[in-house]
C-alpha positions in Angstrom: -14.4 48.4 -2.9 -15.7 47.3 -6.2 -19.0 48.6 -5.3 -17.4 52.2 -4.7 -15.4 51.8 -8.0 -18.5 51.0 -9.9 -20.0 54.1 -8.9 -17.2 55.8 -9.4 -16.7 54.9 -13.1 -20.5 55.5 -13.7 -20.2 59.3 -12.4 -17.0 59.7 -15.0 -17.2 57.2 -17.8 -18.7 59.9 -20.0 -16.6 62.9 -19.0 -13.4 63.7 -21.0 -11.3 64.9 -17.5 -8.0 63.1 -17.2 -8.0 60.7 -13.9 -5.1 60.3 -11.3 -4.8 57.2 -9.3 -2.5 57.4 -6.4 -1.6 54.3 -4.3 -0.1 54.6 -0.8 1.2 52.6 1.9 1.9 52.6 5.9 5.6 53.0 6.8 6.0 49.3 8.1 8.9 47.8 5.6 7.9 44.8 3.3 9.2 41.4 4.7 9.1 38.9 1.9 6.0 38.1 -0.2 4.7 39.3 -3.3 6.3 43.0 -3.3 10.0 44.1 -3.2 8.9 47.4 -1.5 6.3 50.1 -0.3 7.0 51.7 -3.8 6.1 48.2 -5.5 3.1 48.0 -3.2 1.5 51.0 -3.7 2.0 50.9 -7.6 0.5 47.8 -7.5 -2.6 49.6 -5.9 -2.8 52.2 -8.3 -2.5 49.8 -11.1 -5.3 47.4 -9.9 -7.7 50.0 -9.8 -6.8 51.2 -13.0 -7.3 48.0 -14.5 -10.7 47.6 -12.6 -11.8 51.0 -14.5 -10.3 49.8 -18.0 -11.1 46.2 -18.2 -14.5 46.1 -16.2 -15.7 49.3 -16.4 -14.6 50.4 -20.1 -13.2 53.1 -19.6 -10.7 54.8 -21.8 -7.1 54.2 -20.7 -5.9 57.3 -22.2 -7.7 59.4 -19.8 -5.4 57.5 -16.8 -2.4 58.1 -14.9 -1.3 56.2 -11.7 1.4 56.9 -9.5 2.7 55.2 -6.4 4.3 57.1 -3.2 4.8 54.0 -1.1 4.8 55.4 2.8 6.1 59.0 1.8 2.8 61.0 1.9 1.0 59.6 5.0 -2.8 60.9 5.8 -2.0 60.6 9.3 1.2 59.5 11.9 2.1 56.0 11.2 2.1 55.3 15.2 -0.6 53.0 15.7 -2.7 50.1 13.9 -5.6 52.1 13.2 -3.3 55.2 11.9 -0.9 52.6 9.5 -4.7 51.3 8.3 -5.7 54.8 7.1 -2.3 54.9 5.5 -3.0 52.3 3.1 -5.3 53.7 0.5 -6.1 54.7 -3.1 -6.6 58.4 -3.7 -8.5 59.1 -7.2 -8.6 62.5 -8.4 -10.6 63.9 -11.3 -8.2 66.8 -13.0 -10.2 70.1 -14.2 -10.0 71.1 -17.8 
């Protein structure tokens, strides 16, 4: 994913537009591990991408906002392992000025 994020940063680095980074998870409940809930995991995913853009690519933090939706905005039904994998994602949106 780092190669893709680098390409995204090269396109957007010089633009003044706000960027929204949204994190999502599948609907399987968290059990143990680093995150207490899918909400926490989705926010951590978005924050990790934000940190990459600001720390590694030098993009200004003031242009970003992050959101975590946990399992509540699936792209597809969580009815198979393949579909759950599609719902574990990050979406990056460039906001029009």
